[in-house]
Backbone and ligand atoms as CSV (ligand in chain L), in Angstrom:
chain,resi,resn,atom,element,x,y,z
A,1,UNK,N,N,135.772,226.983,53.592
A,1,UNK,CA,C,134.507,226.657,54.314
A,1,UNK,C,C,134.122,225.163,54.129
A,2,UNK,N,N,133.800,224.519,55.204
A,2,UNK,CA,C,133.470,223.024,54.907
A,2,UNK,C,C,132.013,223.022,54.211
A,3,UNK,N,N,131.743,221.717,53.682
A,3,UNK,CA,C,130.525,221.634,52.986
A,3,UNK,C,C,129.320,221.741,54.236
A,4,UNK,N,N,129.713,221.284,55.267
A,4,UNK,CA,C,128.704,221.422,56.336
A,4,UNK,C,C,128.294,222.825,56.724
A,5,UNK,N,N,129.368,223.645,56.687
A,5,UNK,CA,C,129.140,225.164,56.956
A,5,UNK,C,C,128.359,225.721,55.883
A,6,UNK,N,N,128.651,225.298,54.679
A,6,UNK,CA,C,127.813,226.036,53.552
A,6,UNK,C,C,126.311,225.543,53.578
A,7,UNK,N,N,126.122,224.293,53.889
A,7,UNK,CA,C,124.824,223.685,53.934
A,7,UNK,C,C,124.075,224.396,55.253
A,8,UNK,N,N,124.814,224.715,56.310
A,8,UNK,CA,C,124.246,225.391,57.371
A,8,UNK,C,C,123.811,226.794,57.117
A,9,UNK,N,N,124.562,227.384,56.144
A,9,UNK,CA,C,124.213,228.744,55.870
A,9,UNK,C,C,122.827,228.678,54.957
A,10,UNK,N,N,122.824,227.729,54.153
A,10,UNK,CA,C,121.535,227.474,53.328
A,10,UNK,C,C,120.340,227.232,54.341
A,11,UNK,N,N,120.566,226.348,55.199
A,11,UNK,CA,C,119.552,226.126,56.219
A,11,UNK,C,C,119.047,227.287,57.041
A,12,UNK,N,N,120.081,228.220,57.304
A,12,UNK,CA,C,119.765,229.311,58.079
A,12,UNK,C,C,118.851,230.342,57.331
A,13,UNK,N,N,118.932,230.228,56.067
A,13,UNK,CA,C,118.155,231.086,55.231
A,13,UNK,C,C,116.693,230.815,55.080
A,14,UNK,N,N,116.338,229.475,55.573
A,14,UNK,CA,C,114.975,229.121,55.639
A,14,UNK,C,C,113.988,230.198,56.546
A,15,UNK,N,N,114.762,230.750,57.416
A,15,UNK,CA,C,114.109,231.650,58.438
A,15,UNK,C,C,113.709,232.907,57.714
A,16,UNK,N,N,114.330,233.341,56.490
A,16,UNK,CA,C,113.937,234.451,55.833
A,16,UNK,C,C,113.022,234.182,54.613
A,17,UNK,N,N,112.730,233.087,54.398
A,17,UNK,CA,C,111.898,232.646,53.292
A,17,UNK,C,C,110.539,233.319,53.377
A,18,UNK,N,N,110.083,233.773,52.307
A,18,UNK,CA,C,108.736,234.314,52.237
A,18,UNK,C,C,107.860,233.437,51.318
A,19,UNK,N,N,107.191,232.495,52.004
A,19,UNK,CA,C,106.440,231.493,51.181
A,19,UNK,C,C,105.059,231.235,51.818
A,20,UNK,N,N,104.286,232.336,51.862
A,20,UNK,CA,C,102.902,232.214,52.567
A,20,UNK,C,C,101.996,231.408,51.674
A,21,UNK,N,N,102.280,231.175,50.373
A,21,UNK,CA,C,101.301,230.472,49.552
A,21,UNK,C,C,101.709,228.938,49.404
A,22,UNK,N,N,102.788,228.613,49.195
A,22,UNK,CA,C,103.204,227.214,49.115
A,22,UNK,C,C,103.593,226.681,50.410
A,23,UNK,N,N,103.972,227.524,51.346
A,23,UNK,CA,C,104.518,227.068,52.592
A,23,UNK,C,C,105.594,226.033,52.501
A,24,UNK,N,N,106.520,226.404,51.466
A,24,UNK,CA,C,107.683,225.484,51.230
A,24,UNK,C,C,108.840,226.365,51.179
A,25,UNK,N,N,109.410,226.546,52.264
A,25,UNK,CA,C,110.546,227.354,52.415
A,25,UNK,C,C,111.867,226.679,51.831
A,26,UNK,N,N,112.595,227.688,51.119
A,26,UNK,CA,C,113.993,227.153,50.674
A,26,UNK,C,C,114.965,228.106,50.838
A,27,UNK,N,N,116.205,227.553,51.206
A,27,UNK,CA,C,117.199,228.508,51.414
A,27,UNK,C,C,118.378,228.048,50.510
A,28,UNK,N,N,119.277,229.006,50.125
A,28,UNK,CA,C,120.379,228.696,49.256
A,28,UNK,C,C,121.698,229.572,49.742
A,29,UNK,N,N,122.817,229.003,49.535
A,29,UNK,CA,C,124.083,229.594,49.683
A,29,UNK,C,C,125.107,229.276,48.679
A,30,UNK,N,N,125.479,230.324,47.886
A,30,UNK,CA,C,126.357,230.242,46.759
A,30,UNK,C,C,127.846,230.563,47.116
A,31,UNK,N,N,128.758,229.811,46.999
A,31,UNK,CA,C,130.076,230.167,47.292
A,31,UNK,C,C,130.938,230.371,46.019
A,32,UNK,N,N,131.662,231.479,46.180
A,32,UNK,CA,C,132.559,231.890,45.198
A,32,UNK,C,C,134.101,231.376,45.423
A,33,UNK,N,N,134.960,231.341,44.448
A,33,UNK,CA,C,136.292,230.861,44.487
A,33,UNK,C,C,136.966,231.515,45.758
A,34,UNK,N,N,136.880,232.871,45.822
A,34,UNK,CA,C,137.551,233.589,46.921
A,34,UNK,C,C,137.044,233.365,48.292
A,35,UNK,N,N,135.949,232.723,48.454
A,35,UNK,CA,C,135.304,232.485,49.830
A,35,UNK,C,C,134.139,233.388,49.961
A,36,UNK,N,N,133.720,234.205,49.128
A,36,UNK,CA,C,132.556,234.964,49.303
A,36,UNK,C,C,131.318,234.086,49.122
A,37,UNK,N,N,130.284,234.332,50.002
A,37,UNK,CA,C,129.135,233.528,49.989
A,37,UNK,C,C,127.953,234.385,49.773
A,38,UNK,N,N,127.052,234.085,48.764
A,38,UNK,CA,C,125.861,234.944,48.571
A,38,UNK,C,C,124.509,233.993,49.005
A,39,UNK,N,N,123.913,234.496,49.803
A,39,UNK,CA,C,122.745,233.651,50.288
A,39,UNK,C,C,121.460,234.000,49.639
A,40,UNK,N,N,120.456,233.226,49.645
A,40,UNK,CA,C,119.141,233.502,49.221
A,40,UNK,C,C,118.012,232.690,49.703
A,41,UNK,N,N,116.798,233.081,49.537
A,41,UNK,CA,C,115.664,232.308,49.860
A,41,UNK,C,C,114.616,232.601,48.892
A,42,UNK,N,N,113.624,231.740,48.887
A,42,UNK,CA,C,112.457,231.899,47.857
A,42,UNK,C,C,111.641,233.139,48.518
A,43,UNK,N,N,111.151,233.985,47.456
A,43,UNK,CA,C,110.256,235.061,47.777
A,43,UNK,C,C,109.218,234.942,46.863
A,44,UNK,N,N,107.943,234.711,47.512
A,44,UNK,CA,C,106.683,234.399,46.666
A,44,UNK,C,C,105.974,235.713,46.535
A,45,UNK,N,N,104.933,235.668,45.786
A,45,UNK,CA,C,104.111,236.883,45.591
A,45,UNK,C,C,102.673,236.432,45.187
A,46,UNK,N,N,101.662,237.405,45.655
A,46,UNK,CA,C,100.389,237.160,45.323
A,46,UNK,C,C,99.967,236.811,43.781
A,47,UNK,N,N,100.756,237.466,43.138
A,47,UNK,CA,C,100.716,237.040,41.648
A,47,UNK,C,C,101.641,235.731,41.476
A,48,UNK,N,N,101.255,234.660,41.639
A,48,UNK,CA,C,102.107,233.525,41.827
A,48,UNK,C,C,103.317,233.415,41.043
A,49,UNK,N,N,103.218,233.830,39.667
A,49,UNK,CA,C,104.339,233.629,38.732
A,49,UNK,C,C,105.323,234.670,39.048
A,50,UNK,N,N,105.179,235.531,39.972
A,50,UNK,CA,C,106.230,236.556,40.122
A,50,UNK,C,C,107.201,236.020,41.265
A,51,UNK,N,N,106.947,234.877,41.740
A,51,UNK,CA,C,107.932,234.211,42.766
A,51,UNK,C,C,109.173,233.996,42.243
A,52,UNK,N,N,110.299,234.182,43.153
A,52,UNK,CA,C,111.557,233.815,42.782
A,52,UNK,C,C,112.130,232.759,43.638
A,53,UNK,N,N,112.849,231.802,43.096
A,53,UNK,CA,C,113.445,230.747,43.941
A,53,UNK,C,C,114.645,231.210,44.690
A,54,UNK,N,N,114.933,230.348,45.687
A,54,UNK,CA,C,116.142,230.757,46.491
A,54,UNK,C,C,117.401,230.732,45.853
A,55,UNK,N,N,117.633,229.765,44.938
A,55,UNK,CA,C,118.926,229.671,44.177
A,55,UNK,C,C,119.056,230.873,43.287
A,56,UNK,N,N,117.950,231.365,42.558
A,56,UNK,CA,C,118.032,232.504,41.641
A,56,UNK,C,C,118.255,233.841,42.508
A,57,UNK,N,N,117.642,233.761,43.628
A,57,UNK,CA,C,117.956,234.926,44.580
A,57,UNK,C,C,119.366,235.094,44.784
A,58,UNK,N,N,120.028,233.950,45.200
A,58,UNK,CA,C,121.420,234.024,45.454
A,58,UNK,C,C,122.321,234.358,44.299
A,59,UNK,N,N,121.918,233.930,43.045
A,59,UNK,CA,C,122.677,234.135,41.901
A,59,UNK,C,C,122.520,235.586,41.504
A,60,UNK,N,N,121.402,236.037,41.649
A,60,UNK,CA,C,121.088,237.489,41.213
A,60,UNK,C,C,121.947,238.519,42.173
A,61,UNK,N,N,121.881,238.057,43.437
A,61,UNK,CA,C,122.699,239.001,44.441
A,61,UNK,C,C,124.168,238.911,43.977
A,62,UNK,N,N,124.610,237.570,43.730
A,62,UNK,CA,C,126.084,237.688,43.354
A,62,UNK,C,C,126.463,238.402,42.144
A,63,UNK,N,N,125.591,238.094,41.066
A,63,UNK,CA,C,126.074,238.840,39.713
A,63,UNK,C,C,125.915,240.298,39.869
A,64,UNK,N,N,124.923,240.670,40.615
A,64,UNK,CA,C,124.702,242.170,40.806
A,64,UNK,C,C,125.788,242.835,41.692
A,65,UNK,N,N,126.616,241.876,42.433
A,65,UNK,CA,C,127.688,242.451,43.243
A,65,UNK,C,C,129.061,242.231,42.533
A,66,UNK,N,N,129.006,241.893,41.227
A,66,UNK,CA,C,130.221,241.676,40.422
A,66,UNK,C,C,130.833,240.389,40.340
A,67,UNK,N,N,130.076,239.396,40.793
A,67,UNK,CA,C,130.573,237.964,40.843
A,67,UNK,C,C,129.754,237.255,39.765
A,68,UNK,N,N,130.412,236.614,38.783
A,68,UNK,CA,C,129.716,235.841,37.742
A,68,UNK,C,C,130.420,234.728,37.246
A,69,UNK,N,N,131.815,234.611,37.375
A,69,UNK,CA,C,132.515,233.595,36.714
A,69,UNK,C,C,133.356,232.854,37.780
A,70,UNK,N,N,132.998,232.838,39.105
A,70,UNK,CA,C,133.836,232.401,40.073
A,70,UNK,C,C,132.933,231.453,41.085
A,71,UNK,N,N,131.957,231.039,40.786
A,71,UNK,CA,C,131.065,230.192,41.458
A,71,UNK,C,C,131.612,228.778,41.605
A,72,UNK,N,N,131.731,228.202,42.812
A,72,UNK,CA,C,132.222,226.934,42.855
A,72,UNK,C,C,131.244,225.937,43.437
A,73,UNK,N,N,130.457,226.362,44.448
A,73,UNK,CA,C,129.492,225.497,45.002
A,73,UNK,C,C,128.247,226.140,45.475
A,74,UNK,N,N,127.194,225.410,45.486
A,74,UNK,CA,C,125.892,226.008,46.030
A,74,UNK,C,C,125.254,224.936,46.978
A,75,UNK,N,N,124.700,225.371,48.064
A,75,UNK,CA,C,123.968,224.532,48.931
A,75,UNK,C,C,122.584,225.059,48.854
A,76,UNK,N,N,121.646,224.001,48.792
A,76,UNK,CA,C,120.353,224.328,48.680
A,76,UNK,C,C,119.567,223.508,49.783
A,77,UNK,N,N,118.739,224.298,50.580
A,77,UNK,CA,C,118.052,223.412,51.727
A,77,UNK,C,C,116.554,223.637,51.760
A,78,UNK,N,N,115.928,222.626,52.174
A,78,UNK,CA,C,114.458,222.760,52.290
A,78,UNK,C,C,114.009,222.091,53.632
A,79,UNK,N,N,112.821,222.200,53.886
A,79,UNK,CA,C,112.220,221.701,55.204
A,79,UNK,C,C,111.437,220.486,54.846
A,80,UNK,N,N,111.705,219.716,53.775
A,80,UNK,CA,C,110.846,218.569,53.355
A,80,UNK,C,C,111.599,217.293,53.573
A,81,UNK,N,N,110.802,216.215,53.591
A,81,UNK,CA,C,111.293,214.922,53.705
A,81,UNK,C,C,112.381,214.474,52.719
A,82,UNK,N,N,112.008,214.787,51.474
A,82,UNK,CA,C,112.844,214.481,50.345
A,82,UNK,C,C,114.041,215.658,50.212
A,83,UNK,N,N,115.018,215.373,49.527
A,83,UNK,CA,C,116.103,216.505,49.141
A,83,UNK,C,C,115.345,217.591,48.466
A,84,UNK,N,N,115.903,218.760,48.615
A,84,UNK,CA,C,115.168,219.915,47.966
A,84,UNK,C,C,115.792,220.066,46.594
A,85,UNK,N,N,115.402,219.217,45.658
A,85,UNK,CA,C,115.983,219.269,44.320
A,85,UNK,C,C,115.655,220.684,43.505
A,86,UNK,N,N,116.645,221.220,43.072
A,86,UNK,CA,C,116.403,222.479,42.342
A,86,UNK,C,C,115.441,222.420,41.133
A,87,UNK,N,N,114.681,223.314,40.949
A,87,UNK,CA,C,113.726,223.411,39.699
A,87,UNK,C,C,114.576,223.550,38.425
A,88,UNK,N,N,113.958,223.334,37.337
A,88,UNK,CA,C,114.549,223.417,36.111
A,88,UNK,C,C,115.102,224.647,35.730
A,89,UNK,N,N,114.405,225.663,36.045
A,89,UNK,CA,C,114.820,227.127,35.807
A,89,UNK,C,C,115.969,227.426,36.603
A,90,UNK,N,N,116.022,227.029,37.898
A,90,UNK,CA,C,117.273,227.314,38.511
A,90,UNK,C,C,118.390,226.490,38.121
A,91,UNK,N,N,118.257,225.335,37.709
A,91,UNK,CA,C,119.390,224.564,37.120
A,91,UNK,C,C,119.971,225.304,35.917
A,92,UNK,N,N,119.073,225.826,35.010
A,92,UNK,CA,C,119.361,226.502,33.830
A,92,UNK,C,C,120.215,227.736,34.270
A,93,UNK,N,N,119.624,228.587,35.069
A,93,UNK,CA,C,120.292,229.842,35.459
A,93,UNK,C,C,121.718,229.546,36.034
A,94,UNK,N,N,121.869,228.503,36.953
A,94,UNK,CA,C,123.155,228.115,37.511
A,94,UNK,C,C,123.979,227.816,36.358
A,95,UNK,N,N,123.611,227.069,35.277
A,95,UNK,CA,C,124.387,226.482,34.286
A,95,UNK,C,C,125.080,227.655,33.357
A,96,UNK,N,N,124.245,228.676,33.340
A,96,UNK,CA,C,124.595,230.023,32.637
A,96,UNK,C,C,126.074,230.494,33.114
A,97,UNK,N,N,126.264,230.427,34.334
A,97,UNK,CA,C,127.420,231.050,34.981
A,97,UNK,C,C,128.296,230.006,35.379
A,98,UNK,N,N,127.934,228.833,35.828
A,98,UNK,CA,C,128.796,227.834,36.464
A,98,UNK,C,C,128.520,226.409,36.053
A,99,UNK,N,N,128.869,225.872,34.794
A,99,UNK,CA,C,128.333,224.604,34.434
A,99,UNK,C,C,129.000,223.506,35.193
A,100,UNK,N,N,130.195,223.809,35.788
A,100,UNK,CA,C,130.937,222.920,36.631
A,100,UNK,C,C,130.649,222.955,38.086
A,101,UNK,N,N,129.548,223.638,38.510
A,101,UNK,CA,C,129.144,223.897,39.893
A,101,UNK,C,C,129.020,222.551,40.661
A,102,UNK,N,N,129.301,222.529,41.886
A,102,UNK,CA,C,129.052,221.432,42.695
A,102,UNK,C,C,127.701,221.811,43.569
A,103,UNK,N,N,126.838,220.936,43.595
A,103,UNK,CA,C,125.585,221.246,44.355
A,103,UNK,C,C,125.374,220.260,45.551
A,104,UNK,N,N,125.150,220.918,46.684
A,104,UNK,CA,C,124.966,220.215,47.885
A,104,UNK,C,C,123.416,220.457,48.110
A,105,UNK,N,N,122.667,219.252,48.270
A,105,UNK,CA,C,121.351,219.397,48.297
A,105,UNK,C,C,120.773,218.710,49.496
A,106,UNK,N,N,120.268,219.608,50.476
A,106,UNK,CA,C,119.758,219.094,51.690
A,106,UNK,C,C,118.276,218.897,51.872
A,107,UNK,N,N,118.023,218.146,52.993
A,107,UNK,CA,C,116.646,218.007,53.249
A,107,UNK,C,C,116.390,218.369,54.797
A,108,UNK,N,N,115.154,218.264,55.162
A,108,UNK,CA,C,114.826,218.463,56.628
A,108,UNK,C,C,115.865,217.930,57.579
A,109,UNK,N,N,116.503,218.604,58.466
A,109,UNK,CA,C,117.344,217.995,59.429
A,109,UNK,C,C,118.880,218.273,58.928
A,110,UNK,N,N,118.987,218.664,57.686
A,110,UNK,CA,C,120.376,219.064,57.165
A,110,UNK,C,C,121.175,218.071,56.579
A,111,UNK,N,N,120.625,216.786,56.479
A,111,UNK,CA,C,121.383,215.808,55.680
A,111,UNK,C,C,121.387,216.199,54.181
A,112,UNK,N,N,122.557,216.012,53.502
A,112,UNK,CA,C,122.574,216.324,52.099
A,112,UNK,C,C,123.267,215.459,51.217
A,113,UNK,N,N,123.138,215.578,50.045
A,113,UNK,CA,C,123.779,214.839,48.971
A,113,UNK,C,C,124.522,215.784,48.099
A,114,UNK,N,N,125.660,215.274,47.311
A,114,UNK,CA,C,126.415,216.225,46.492
A,114,UNK,C,C,126.511,215.710,45.121
A,115,UNK,N,N,125.990,216.546,44.219
A,115,UNK,CA,C,125.923,216.234,42.829
A,115,UNK,C,C,126.482,217.334,41.923
A,116,UNK,N,N,127.151,216.936,40.834
A,116,UNK,CA,C,127.574,218.054,39.971
A,116,UNK,C,C,126.322,218.582,39.162
A,117,UNK,N,N,126.412,219.979,38.888
A,117,UNK,CA,C,125.318,220.591,38.077
A,117,UNK,C,C,125.128,219.810,36.782
A,118,UNK,N,N,126.281,219.419,36.305
A,118,UNK,CA,C,126.196,218.795,34.782
A,118,UNK,C,C,125.361,217.452,34.983
A,119,UNK,N,N,125.401,216.814,36.051
A,119,UNK,CA,C,124.476,215.632,36.138
A,119,UNK,C,C,122.943,216.122,36.309
A,120,UNK,N,N,122.821,217.315,37.059
A,120,UNK,CA,C,121.405,217.721,37.278
A,120,UNK,C,C,120.781,218.237,36.040
A,121,UNK,N,N,121.796,218.899,35.191
A,121,UNK,CA,C,121.319,219.459,33.912
A,121,UNK,C,C,122.111,218.761,32.791
A,122,UNK,N,N,121.907,217.600,32.377
A,122,UNK,CA,C,122.785,216.847,31.373
A,122,UNK,C,C,122.511,217.659,30.081
A,123,UNK,N,N,123.622,217.692,29.328
A,123,UNK,CA,C,123.598,218.327,28.053
A,123,UNK,C,C,122.925,219.657,28.016
A,124,UNK,N,N,123.187,220.512,29.001
A,124,UNK,CA,C,122.676,221.860,29.097
A,124,UNK,C,C,122.887,222.804,27.977
A,125,UNK,N,N,122.066,223.573,27.960
A,125,UNK,CA,C,122.218,224.553,26.849
A,125,UNK,C,C,122.796,225.943,27.605
A,126,UNK,N,N,123.910,226.357,27.059
A,126,UNK,CA,C,124.672,227.477,27.685
A,126,UNK,C,C,125.225,228.512,26.742
A,127,UNK,N,N,125.852,229.416,27.325
A,127,UNK,CA,C,126.278,230.582,26.417
A,127,UNK,C,C,127.200,230.162,25.219
A,128,UNK,N,N,127.980,229.100,25.408
A,128,UNK,CA,C,128.837,228.623,24.454
A,128,UNK,C,C,128.097,228.239,23.102
A,129,UNK,N,N,126.824,227.986,23.236
A,129,UNK,CA,C,126.083,227.771,21.952
A,129,UNK,C,C,125.796,229.011,21.187
A,130,UNK,N,N,125.784,230.139,21.842
A,130,UNK,CA,C,125.502,231.481,21.262
A,130,UNK,C,C,126.704,232.365,21.120
A,131,UNK,N,N,127.672,232.332,21.859
A,131,UNK,CA,C,128.779,233.105,21.844
A,131,UNK,C,C,129.919,232.707,20.990
L,1,LIG,N1,N,111.574,226.709,45.019
L,1,LIG,C1,C,112.794,227.234,45.362
L,1,LIG,O1,O,113.077,228.240,45.954
L,1,LIG,N2,N,113.776,226.578,44.628
L,1,LIG,C2,C,113.656,225.486,43.697
L,1,LIG,O2,O,114.498,225.049,43.200
L,1,LIG,C3,C,112.358,224.820,43.848
L,1,LIG,C4,C,111.236,225.594,44.297
L,1,LIG,C5,C,110.450,227.541,45.802
L,1,LIG,C6,C,109.565,228.206,44.774
L,1,LIG,C7,C,108.307,228.343,45.665
L,1,LIG,O3,O,108.295,229.438,46.474
L,1,LIG,C8,C,108.235,227.121,46.319
L,1,LIG,O4,O,109.568,226.478,46.389
L,1,LIG,C9,C,107.313,225.925,45.987
L,1,LIG,O5,O,107.474,225.713,44.694
């Protein structure tokens, strides 16, 4: 799959976002080594703290379907003028499973930048510290 195709999958997920409170839709598409793609969107809640981000939706879908050690790329898309930078919690959750993940981060219109997760979460705390 091309980078563009993965980013487009993340953009397509904006349509499923449930963000009535922030009105800030986010979509994600997580690609595994074998080509499987798990998508996600943010899902908010009237109890604000119960919201889940798009990236973590995608990770949880993947892990619950038996994928956990084969993530290669994630695309994250927003509808904002700036790139849709992943929050700290999502960086941490991604780092747990794929510290060498490549991140494609898009903004309104679909333009994107590519960054390694290790740059987004420098000196991250991961399972190696505990296992
Ligand atoms: N959001 C994500 O889905 N991913 C991020 O990495 C940043 C924030 C969502 C959470 C909330 O629904 C909305 O964006 C505003 O914070």
